[in-house]
C-alpha positions as CSV (number, residue, x, y, z in Angstrom):
1,M,12.4,-62.3,-62.4
2,S,15.7,-62.2,-64.1
3,D,19.1,-63.0,-62.6
4,L,20.0,-59.3,-62.6
5,Q,17.0,-58.4,-60.6
6,I,17.6,-61.1,-58.1
7,W,21.2,-60.0,-57.5
8,L,20.2,-56.4,-57.1
9,L,17.7,-57.4,-54.5
10,V,20.3,-59.4,-52.6
11,I,22.8,-56.6,-52.7
12,G,20.1,-54.1,-51.4
13,V,19.2,-56.4,-48.5
14,A,22.9,-56.8,-47.7
15,V,23.5,-53.1,-47.6
16,V,20.5,-52.5,-45.3
17,V,21.7,-55.3,-42.9
18,A,25.2,-53.8,-42.9
19,V,23.9,-50.3,-42.0
20,L,21.8,-51.7,-39.2
21,V,24.8,-53.7,-37.8
22,F,27.0,-50.6,-38.0
23,N,24.5,-48.4,-36.2
24,W,24.0,-51.1,-33.5
25,T,27.8,-51.3,-33.0
26,Q,28.2,-47.6,-32.8
27,E,25.4,-47.2,-30.3
28,R,26.8,-49.9,-28.0
29,R,30.3,-48.3,-28.1
30,F,28.9,-44.9,-27.2
31,R,26.8,-46.4,-24.4
32,K,29.9,-48.0,-22.9
33,Q,31.8,-44.7,-23.1
34,A,28.9,-42.9,-21.3
35,D,28.7,-45.6,-18.6
36,A,32.5,-45.2,-18.0
37,A,32.2,-41.5,-17.7
38,F,29.4,-41.7,-15.1
39,Q,30.4,-44.7,-13.1
40,A,29.0,-43.2,-9.8
41,P,25.7,-41.7,-10.8
42,M,24.1,-39.2,-8.4
43,G,21.1,-40.4,-6.5
44,D,17.7,-38.8,-7.0
45,A,17.3,-36.4,-4.0
46,L,13.6,-36.7,-4.1
47,M,13.8,-40.5,-3.7
48,E,16.2,-40.6,-0.8
49,S,15.0,-40.9,2.8
50,G,15.4,-37.9,5.2
51,V,15.1,-35.3,2.4
52,V,12.4,-32.7,3.0
53,P,10.4,-31.9,-0.1
54,R,10.5,-28.3,-1.3
55,E,6.9,-27.7,-0.5
56,T,7.3,-28.4,3.2
57,Y,9.4,-25.3,4.0
58,N,9.6,-21.7,3.1
59,R,11.8,-21.2,0.1
60,V,14.6,-18.7,0.5
61,E,16.6,-17.9,-2.6
62,P,19.4,-17.0,-2.4
63,A,19.8,-18.1,1.3
64,L,22.8,-17.9,3.5
65,R,23.1,-19.8,6.8
66,E,24.9,-17.1,8.7
67,P,24.3,-15.2,11.9
68,A,21.3,-13.0,12.3
69,F,21.5,-9.2,12.2
70,G,19.7,-8.4,15.4
71,D,16.0,-8.0,16.2
72,D,15.0,-5.4,13.7
73,E,12.7,-7.4,11.5
74,A,11.0,-5.9,8.5
75,G,7.6,-5.9,10.1
76,A,8.7,-4.3,13.4
77,S,6.2,-1.9,14.8
78,G,6.9,1.7,15.1
79,E,8.6,4.0,12.6
80,P,12.4,4.0,12.3
81,H,14.4,7.1,13.1
82,V,16.4,7.7,10.0
83,R,18.9,10.3,9.2
84,M,19.0,10.3,5.4
85,D,19.5,12.9,2.6
86,A,16.3,11.6,1.2
87,D,13.9,10.5,4.0
88,I,13.4,6.8,3.6
89,Q,11.0,6.3,6.5
90,P,8.4,3.8,5.3
91,D,4.7,4.4,5.3
92,E,2.7,2.3,7.8
93,V,1.3,-0.9,6.2
94,P,-2.3,-1.8,7.3
95,A,-2.7,-5.3,8.7
96,D,-5.6,-6.2,6.4
97,L,-4.5,-5.1,3.0
98,E,-6.7,-6.3,0.1
99,D,-5.1,-8.2,-2.7
100,K,-1.7,-8.0,-1.1
101,A,0.7,-10.7,-2.0
102,P,2.0,-12.6,1.1
103,V,5.4,-11.4,2.4
104,S,7.8,-13.9,3.8
105,H,10.5,-13.0,6.3
106,P,13.2,-15.6,6.3
107,E,14.9,-16.0,9.6
108,A,18.6,-16.3,9.8
109,P,20.1,-18.8,12.3
110,P,20.6,-17.5,15.8
111,V,23.8,-15.8,16.8
112,P,26.1,-18.0,18.8
113,A,26.2,-17.1,22.5
114,S,29.9,-16.3,22.4
115,S,29.4,-13.6,19.8
116,T,26.1,-12.1,20.9
117,H,27.6,-9.4,23.1
118,S,30.5,-8.6,20.8
119,H,28.1,-7.8,18.0
120,A,25.4,-6.0,20.0
121,P,25.3,-2.2,19.7
122,S,25.9,-0.3,22.8
123,V,22.6,1.5,22.5
124,A,19.2,0.3,21.4
125,A,19.0,0.6,17.6
126,S,15.8,1.6,15.7
127,P,14.4,-0.8,13.1
128,A,16.1,-0.9,9.8
129,P,14.6,1.3,7.1
130,Y,12.6,-1.1,4.8
131,D,9.2,-0.9,3.2
132,E,8.0,-4.5,2.9
133,L,5.2,-3.6,0.5
134,I,7.4,-2.2,-2.3
135,E,11.0,-3.2,-1.6
136,Y,13.4,-6.2,-1.8
137,R,16.0,-6.3,1.0
138,V,19.6,-7.4,1.5
139,R,21.1,-7.3,5.0
140,I,24.8,-7.1,5.8
141,G,26.4,-7.4,9.2
142,G,29.9,-7.2,10.7
143,E,32.2,-5.3,13.0
144,G,33.1,-1.8,11.7
145,I,32.1,-2.3,8.1
146,P,33.9,0.4,6.0
147,A,31.6,2.2,3.6
148,S,34.3,2.0,0.9
149,V,33.9,-1.8,0.8
150,F,30.8,-1.4,-1.4
151,A,32.1,1.3,-3.8
152,D,32.0,-0.9,-6.9
153,T,28.7,-2.5,-5.9
154,Y,27.2,1.0,-5.2
155,N,28.0,2.0,-8.8
156,H,26.7,-1.3,-10.2
157,A,23.4,-1.0,-8.4
158,R,22.8,2.4,-10.1
159,T,22.6,0.6,-13.4
160,L,19.9,-1.9,-12.4
161,G,17.0,0.4,-13.6
162,K,15.2,0.6,-10.2
163,T,15.7,2.7,-7.2
164,V,18.3,1.3,-4.8
165,R,18.6,2.7,-1.2
166,W,21.5,2.2,1.1
167,A,21.1,2.6,4.9
168,G,23.7,1.9,7.5
169,L,23.7,1.8,11.3
170,P,27.0,3.4,12.4
171,V,29.1,1.7,15.1
172,D,27.7,2.6,18.6
173,A,24.8,4.6,17.1
174,S,21.0,4.1,17.2
175,E,20.0,6.0,14.1
176,W,20.4,4.8,10.5
177,E,21.9,7.0,7.9
178,E,22.5,6.9,4.1
179,V,25.5,5.0,3.1
180,Q,27.9,6.8,0.8
181,P,31.0,4.7,-0.1
182,W,33.2,7.8,-0.5
183,R,32.7,8.7,3.2
184,D,35.0,7.6,6.0
185,A,32.3,5.8,7.9
186,H,32.0,2.4,9.6
187,Y,28.8,0.5,10.2
188,Q,27.7,-2.5,12.3
189,Q,24.8,-3.2,9.9
190,I,23.9,-2.2,6.3
191,V,20.5,-2.7,4.6
192,V,20.2,-2.3,0.9
193,T,16.8,-2.2,-0.7
194,L,15.6,-2.4,-4.3
195,Q,12.2,-0.9,-5.3
196,L,9.9,-3.5,-6.7
197,A,7.9,-1.4,-9.2
198,D,7.5,2.1,-10.7
199,R,5.9,3.6,-13.8
200,N,8.3,1.6,-15.9
201,G,6.9,-1.7,-14.6
202,A,7.8,-4.5,-12.2
203,V,11.3,-5.5,-11.3
204,L,12.7,-8.5,-13.0
205,G,14.2,-11.6,-11.4
206,D,17.5,-10.9,-13.1
207,Q,17.7,-7.5,-11.4
208,L,17.0,-9.0,-8.0
209,F,19.6,-11.7,-8.4
210,A,22.2,-9.1,-9.8
211,L,21.9,-7.0,-6.6
212,C,22.0,-10.0,-4.3
213,N,25.0,-11.6,-6.0
214,S,27.0,-8.4,-6.2
215,L,26.5,-7.7,-2.5
216,Q,27.3,-11.3,-1.6
217,T,30.6,-11.1,-3.6
218,A,31.7,-7.8,-1.9
219,A,30.6,-8.9,1.6
220,R,32.2,-12.3,1.5
221,A,35.5,-10.9,0.2
222,H,35.7,-8.9,3.5
223,G,34.4,-11.7,5.8
224,L,31.0,-10.0,6.3
225,Q,27.7,-11.7,7.0
226,V,25.0,-11.3,4.2
227,A,21.5,-12.5,3.7
228,C,19.1,-11.8,0.8
229,D,15.4,-11.9,1.0
230,D,13.4,-14.5,-1.0
231,V,13.6,-13.6,-4.7
232,A,10.5,-15.6,-5.7
233,D,8.5,-13.8,-3.1
234,A,9.8,-10.4,-4.2
235,Q,8.8,-11.1,-7.8
236,E,5.3,-12.1,-6.7
237,R,5.0,-8.8,-4.7
238,A,6.4,-6.8,-7.6
239,Q,3.8,-8.3,-10.0
240,S,1.0,-7.7,-7.6
241,I,1.9,-4.0,-6.8
242,D,2.5,-3.3,-10.5
243,R,-1.0,-4.6,-11.5
244,F,-2.4,-2.4,-8.8
245,C,-0.5,0.6,-10.0
246,V,-1.6,0.1,-13.6
247,D,-5.3,0.1,-12.5
248,V,-5.1,3.4,-10.5
249,D,-2.5,5.3,-12.6
250,V,-4.8,8.0,-14.1
251,L,-4.0,11.4,-15.6
252,I,-7.0,13.8,-15.9
253,G,-6.9,16.6,-18.4
254,L,-9.3,19.5,-18.7
255,N,-9.0,21.8,-21.6
256,V,-9.8,25.5,-22.1
257,V,-10.4,26.2,-25.8
258,A,-11.8,29.1,-27.8
259,R,-15.4,29.0,-29.0
260,G,-15.7,28.5,-32.7
261,E,-12.6,29.0,-34.8
262,G,-11.0,31.6,-32.5
263,A,-8.0,31.4,-30.2
264,V,-7.5,32.1,-26.5
265,N,-5.5,35.0,-25.1
266,L,-2.3,33.6,-23.5
267,T,-1.5,36.9,-21.8
268,R,-4.6,36.7,-19.8
269,I,-4.1,33.0,-19.0
270,V,-0.5,33.6,-17.8
271,R,-1.8,36.5,-15.6
272,E,-4.4,34.2,-14.1
273,A,-1.9,31.4,-13.5
274,E,0.5,33.6,-11.7
275,G,-2.4,35.1,-9.7
276,N,-3.4,31.6,-8.7
277,G,0.0,31.0,-7.2
278,M,1.3,28.8,-10.1
279,V,5.0,28.7,-10.8
280,L,6.5,28.4,-14.3
281,G,9.0,25.6,-14.6
282,V,12.1,25.3,-16.8
283,D,10.0,23.0,-19.1
284,G,7.6,25.8,-19.9
285,V,4.7,24.4,-17.8
286,F,3.0,26.2,-15.0
287,Q,2.5,24.1,-11.8
288,L,0.6,24.7,-8.5
289,L,2.9,23.3,-5.8
290,D,2.1,22.1,-2.3
291,S,4.1,22.8,0.8
292,R,6.5,19.9,-0.1
293,G,7.2,21.4,-3.5
294,E,5.2,18.6,-5.2
295,P,2.8,19.5,-8.1
296,L,-0.9,19.5,-7.4
297,Y,-1.8,20.2,-11.0
298,A,-0.2,21.7,-14.1
299,L,-1.1,24.1,-16.9
300,C,0.5,23.7,-20.3
301,N,0.0,25.3,-23.8
302,H,-1.6,23.4,-26.6
303,D,0.7,24.9,-29.2
304,A,4.2,23.5,-29.8
305,E,5.7,26.5,-28.0
306,P,5.7,26.1,-24.2
307,F,5.0,29.1,-21.9
308,S,7.9,31.5,-21.6
309,P,8.8,33.9,-18.8
310,T,8.0,36.8,-21.2
311,V,4.7,36.7,-23.0
312,V,4.0,39.2,-25.7
313,E,0.8,41.2,-25.1
314,G,-2.0,39.7,-27.2
315,Q,-0.3,36.4,-27.8
316,A,-2.8,33.7,-28.6
317,S,-3.1,29.9,-28.6
318,Q,-5.4,27.1,-29.7
319,G,-6.0,26.4,-26.1
320,V,-4.5,25.3,-22.8
321,T,-4.7,22.1,-20.7
322,L,-4.9,21.5,-17.0
323,Q,-3.4,18.2,-15.9
324,F,-4.1,16.3,-12.7
325,D,-1.8,13.3,-11.8
326,V,-4.3,11.3,-9.7
327,P,-2.2,9.0,-7.5
328,R,0.5,11.6,-6.7
329,V,-1.8,14.2,-5.2
330,P,-2.8,14.2,-1.5
331,D,-6.4,15.1,-0.7
332,G,-7.1,14.6,-4.4
333,L,-10.9,15.4,-4.4
334,K,-10.3,18.8,-2.9
335,V,-7.5,19.5,-5.4
336,F,-9.6,18.3,-8.3
337,D,-12.4,20.6,-7.3
338,G,-9.9,23.5,-7.1
339,M,-8.6,22.7,-10.6
340,V,-12.1,22.6,-12.0
341,G,-12.9,26.0,-10.5
342,F,-9.6,27.4,-11.9
343,G,-10.4,26.0,-15.3
344,R,-13.8,27.6,-15.3
345,K,-12.3,30.9,-14.3
346,L,-9.8,30.7,-17.2
347,A,-12.6,29.9,-19.6
348,N,-14.6,32.9,-18.4
349,E,-11.5,35.2,-18.6
350,V,-10.7,34.4,-22.2
351,G,-14.3,33.8,-23.4
352,G,-13.6,30.1,-24.0
353,I,-15.1,26.9,-22.9
354,L,-14.0,24.0,-20.6
355,V,-13.9,20.7,-22.5
356,D,-12.6,17.1,-22.0
357,D,-10.0,15.4,-24.1
358,N,-12.7,14.6,-26.7
359,L,-13.5,18.4,-26.9
360,R,-16.9,17.7,-25.3
361,P,-18.1,20.5,-23.0
362,L,-17.8,19.6,-19.4
363,T,-21.1,20.0,-17.6
364,D,-21.8,19.6,-13.9
365,T,-22.9,16.1,-14.5
366,G,-19.7,15.2,-16.3
367,I,-17.6,16.7,-13.6
368,E,-19.5,14.7,-11.0
369,K,-18.9,11.5,-12.9
370,I,-15.2,12.1,-12.9
371,R,-15.3,12.9,-9.2
372,T,-17.1,9.6,-8.5
373,Q,-14.4,7.7,-10.4
374,L,-11.8,9.5,-8.3
375,M,-13.4,8.5,-5.1
376,H,-13.3,4.8,-6.1
377,I,-9.6,5.1,-7.1
378,Y,-8.7,6.7,-3.8
379,E,-10.6,4.1,-1.8
380,R,-8.6,1.4,-3.6
381,M,-5.4,3.2,-2.9
382,D,-6.2,3.5,0.8
383,A,-7.2,-0.1,1.1
384,R,-3.9,-1.1,-0.5
385,G,-1.8,0.9,1.9
386,V,-0.8,3.5,-0.8
387,P,-2.7,6.7,0.1
388,S,-2.6,9.2,-2.8
389,G,0.2,11.7,-2.4
390,S,1.9,9.7,0.3
391,R,5.7,9.0,0.3
392,R,5.0,5.5,-0.9
393,A,2.7,6.7,-3.7
394,L,5.3,9.2,-4.9
395,R,7.9,6.4,-5.1
396,L,5.6,4.0,-7.0
397,F,4.3,6.6,-9.4
398,S,7.6,8.1,-10.5
């Protein structure tokens, strides 16, 4: 090894050592700075005595330790008497629901004895409007709460993407009514609920927190009491009810088409639809409505052109479709039978044939298979506490 090689090796070793020393010095300096910044480190809450682990109590998030809002718990028996523009009286929830996610009802601390009588209504109040199966709840209490307090929150809630309902118990009243912030009204209690699921899917945690936080901000700014239900529990219930809805959300279509390469006579079909009591909507679809004005089944044109109030004599189409929205129709088996009968009548009137969505002729055997599937769906809906066509079903499948 030459002198040059030896000196190069020595220089290389020296450079490596210098780098190591520099790094060690820098690390030590930064460590001292960090120690100085955190001279009083926080103790580990899980290692301290007297701290109850999270698993040993019911989690309430967000939770407020403020006075309770009376005895009208969510699961109170009996149906509330509500005076609302849109009836928000909940459907009864069976005690033995299958696959139902557990519902927790966090209890607020008791009202101090000195304030109990001052906050109590002068008459017995009905339970607060709240459907524990499909809603998340926020309760607000105080003396003479002006409706205008929540004007901004009311508008913000409308952007959350899920149905939000506002119910208030007026001062010295026993019936709940819809809260409208532009009215000159004062309440002793307000309950705001957010629907957990619909045909767009389950509610998100961010939506629940947004509602709770906005109501907390408005309530606290005016010295009001506020308590939000458990967000984690609400998310579990939302996911559970959404999975159920996906399983039973079925739309049945029966088609009347011409035999061979022909077309069906729309004039005759319109005449039969009107004779069957169907009503033409602004969307160009005929609907058979029940006593509530809700559709039982619909009739639409296969062609791009919808039905119009005036049909030209002899006007033809490739076919028409009868549609049956399974979870939204009460007494669905009876309605389905009626739709099948009407479809067969249409087919006979225009010399067509009744087929399924794959254009296969619908025989008695095929109809019976569909009917059996419907029976299973309706049994599941009844067991879940969401009877087809009920108020709760109409809300979920909207």
